[in-house]
C-alpha positions as CSV (number, residue, x, y, z in Angstrom):
1,M,0.1,0.2,0.0
2,T,1.4,3.3,-1.1
3,T,1.0,6.1,1.1
4,V,0.8,10.0,-0.7
5,L,1.2,13.6,1.4
6,L,-1.2,15.7,-0.1
7,H,0.7,18.7,0.5
8,T,4.6,17.9,-0.8
9,A,2.9,15.4,-3.1
10,Q,5.1,12.8,-2.6
11,T,5.0,9.4,-1.6
12,A,5.4,8.7,2.0
13,P,9.4,6.3,2.4
14,K,8.2,3.0,3.2
15,M,8.6,2.2,6.8
16,E,10.0,-1.0,7.8
17,R,8.6,-3.3,10.9
18,T,11.6,-3.8,12.7
19,Q,10.9,-7.4,14.5
20,P,10.9,-7.5,18.6
21,K,14.2,-9.3,19.6
22,V,13.6,-12.9,20.3
23,Q,16.1,-15.1,22.6
24,V,15.7,-18.7,22.9
25,V,16.2,-20.3,26.3
26,R,16.1,-23.6,27.5
27,G,15.1,-24.7,30.3
28,G,12.7,-21.8,30.7
29,R,10.0,-24.2,32.6
30,H,11.9,-24.8,35.6
31,G,8.8,-26.1,37.7
32,L,7.6,-28.3,35.0
33,N,11.1,-30.0,34.6
34,R,12.0,-30.2,37.7
35,A,8.8,-32.2,38.3
36,R,9.1,-34.4,34.8
37,Q,12.7,-35.2,36.2
38,L,11.6,-36.5,39.7
39,A,8.8,-38.7,38.4
40,S,11.6,-39.9,35.9
41,S,13.7,-40.2,39.0
42,T,10.7,-41.9,41.4
43,L,9.5,-44.0,38.7
44,S,12.7,-45.5,37.8
45,V,13.8,-46.4,42.1
46,L,10.4,-48.4,42.1
47,A,11.4,-49.9,38.9
48,V,14.3,-51.0,40.5
49,A,13.1,-51.3,43.7
50,L,10.4,-53.9,42.1
51,L,13.0,-55.8,40.6
52,L,15.1,-56.3,43.0
53,G,12.1,-57.7,45.3
54,L,11.5,-60.3,42.6
55,V,15.0,-61.2,42.3
56,V,15.0,-61.7,46.3
57,S,11.8,-63.4,46.1
58,V,12.6,-65.9,43.5
59,V,16.2,-66.3,45.7
60,Y,14.5,-67.0,48.8
61,S,12.0,-69.9,47.2
62,Q,14.8,-71.2,45.5
63,A,16.5,-71.2,48.7
64,R,13.1,-72.8,50.4
65,I,12.8,-75.5,48.4
66,T,16.0,-76.5,48.1
67,E,15.5,-76.9,52.5
68,L,12.4,-78.5,52.2
69,N,14.1,-81.2,49.5
70,G,16.5,-81.8,52.1
71,E,13.6,-82.5,54.8
72,I,12.2,-84.4,51.7
73,N,15.1,-87.0,51.4
74,D,15.7,-86.8,54.9
75,T,12.1,-88.3,55.9
76,K,13.0,-90.4,53.0
77,T,16.0,-91.9,54.4
78,Q,14.1,-92.6,57.8
79,L,11.2,-93.7,56.1
80,T,13.3,-96.7,54.0
81,A,15.3,-97.4,57.6
82,A,11.8,-97.7,59.4
83,Q,10.4,-99.9,56.6
84,S,13.4,-101.9,57.2
85,E,13.5,-102.6,60.4
86,Y,9.7,-103.4,60.2
87,D,10.0,-106.1,57.6
88,Y,13.1,-107.5,59.8
89,L,10.8,-108.0,62.6
90,S,8.1,-109.2,60.8
91,T,10.6,-111.9,59.6
92,Q,11.1,-112.7,63.3
93,M,8.1,-112.4,64.0
94,S,6.9,-114.7,61.8
95,N,10.0,-117.6,62.8
96,I,9.4,-117.1,66.7
97,T,5.4,-118.3,66.0
98,S,6.1,-120.5,63.8
99,R,4.8,-124.1,64.8
100,T,8.4,-125.8,64.0
101,N,10.0,-123.1,65.9
102,L,8.0,-123.9,68.7
103,Q,8.0,-127.2,68.9
104,Q,11.7,-126.2,69.0
105,V,11.6,-124.8,71.9
106,A,8.8,-126.6,73.9
107,E,10.9,-129.6,73.6
108,G,14.6,-128.1,73.7
109,Q,14.0,-125.3,76.4
110,L,11.1,-126.4,78.5
111,G,11.5,-129.8,78.0
112,L,7.7,-131.0,77.0
113,V,7.1,-133.6,74.8
114,P,5.1,-134.4,71.4
115,L,1.1,-135.8,73.0
116,D,0.8,-138.9,72.9
117,P,-2.6,-140.4,72.2
118,S,-2.2,-143.3,74.7
119,Q,-1.9,-140.8,77.7
120,V,-5.7,-139.1,76.5
121,T,-8.3,-140.3,79.0
122,Y,-12.1,-139.7,77.7
123,V,-14.3,-139.1,80.5
124,Q,-18.1,-139.2,80.0
125,L,-20.6,-137.4,82.5
126,E,-24.1,-138.8,83.2
127,D,-27.0,-136.9,81.0
128,Q,-28.0,-134.6,84.4
129,S,-24.2,-133.8,85.4
130,V,-23.7,-130.0,87.0
131,I,-20.8,-128.9,88.5
132,E,-21.0,-126.5,91.1
133,K,-18.2,-124.0,91.9
134,S,-17.9,-124.4,96.2
135,T,-18.7,-120.9,97.6
136,S,-17.6,-119.2,101.0
137,S,-19.2,-117.6,103.7
138,A,-17.5,-114.0,102.7
139,E,-18.9,-114.7,98.6
140,L,-22.5,-115.5,99.9
141,L,-23.0,-112.6,101.9
142,L,-21.1,-109.8,99.4
143,S,-23.7,-111.9,96.6
144,D,-26.3,-111.2,98.6
145,V,-25.4,-107.4,99.4
146,R,-24.7,-106.8,95.8
147,T,-28.5,-108.6,95.6
148,A,-30.1,-106.4,98.0
149,A,-28.7,-102.7,96.4
150,L,-29.4,-103.8,92.7
151,D,-33.5,-104.8,94.1
152,L,-32.9,-101.5,96.1
153,L,-31.9,-99.6,93.1
154,G,-34.0,-101.1,90.6
155,S,-37.1,-100.2,93.0
156,Q,-36.0,-96.4,93.4
157,N,-36.2,-96.1,89.1
158,P,-39.7,-97.0,88.2
């Protein structure tokens, strides 16, 4: 656009616009950068702590598994020893209680002899035979007291 001066009829000199001087400075937003740096370092510390926690938990679990495997092996060893002892004792028990072994002990150590059928005597009782046990007077008295006590208790509970 041209401007004409009326009183001189000359064109006005063109004015150049001056550009404002702007200087670029890094880190102009100090507060925001510090917050970002703090968040970044906090995130890094948390990541390292989480990673360290995972490593420690894996190492602890492996140590615990190793310890439990040792206990299992000890228990298996004890079980094997107990089973071996049980088998030995079962064999000894069956040997001791076998008929031939009992007969050898009876004849050898106790001096017993096998039964001869001619030594057995059979007694035939009458059809109405009754075997009575002799009782003393003290036993009769106790029996009577017991009977009386039971009768007394029975009469109180209808």
